[in-house]
Steps between C-alpha positions, in 0.01 A plus 500: 500500500812506296666768713451300818642188332810674379554648843475151650731359233768759568471429871549132428804571283657699782419222745670239284815706482520517880455136598478151354186313408575239766473760778175639355365146474585435863334823613184411302482160664559649847215745444274223380589294807364770725158500330432152370439148637773242433342344191423833337851625585654202328300563184594864502866421565502252213346750267744771612795271436366401158455859390821614670699245294368621167756660268443841342431481123445761237138626521292466189437791267233717651329510161411130550341588828302783337357257250323326788303813590176499291332810361193436715467352850182446702304722261751783524717647222876533517607864518870457539765225458861544602806286552862529603812321610640636824848436631713594800825367633495202261143391575225538237121456473258535208164662564186551292198693620157586361228727622133443434198725539128421505195708399454628859762536776641147489870463417753221486881483506676182393877446542714206401858490637774257406728482805732247329787750510492519881362157590521326835446691816420824313200341340380394844546860624277627218245231550530414868150355505619215273671321793235586759146395588269799553129495586366823651158667514409850619180697515570642157660214310752221498839385390618145444743277316345252261568301185397612148551268209747308705714804592543660842295821519398779738159672514415824677164677472317793671121470484442867586723652230443210259871488439747216519780306344599149403865405472633172349849348496563297185800264471658658810600778264216699351281719721163598365321783681132592427376802686154657455271771632120498497511134398369181658728211601344299215597769251862498627505122463347529152777742401768265628349205322537684169880497541661183372692386803597172340666683214675721753616188684662368182690818411879487516 
């Protein structure tokens, strides 16, 4: 999970060095225009502008993010907890991650990322679902955008493999990713509920 995020982060950093946020914002709106009705497009455009205008700030100490990761989640014990501050080309993020293991084959990865050091369009690139409306079902599962505790969220689940993920964007800055295997959707939601999103929202 962390490796993929860092790769995405570095890609965003390179993108920002090549063009301005206004151009990226325009491209995001043009893409949305091709897929959305007028009302939905306006809401997406407004959100894109709001996030694009946000200024980069120093990310919080990753140790504060680690403190939000409990020793047990959804009946599983924490087996590993790590954290780091990653920087490239003047942009920084703080990341905390914990791994959990159950008595059988169930497992859970939880990651909290503070994107404050890259802000704006880069945050949108790492959580593109946050400015979209998704509702899709297949023969094996579903994916959809939703709201959890007042925050924009994304759910994806595969009924056959009993695996899925829930992602939440807090304060247009913190991205919380919960990803599990051999777990039900309810167990994933239970794990997310154990993370204090309101405390995360208030972190500076």
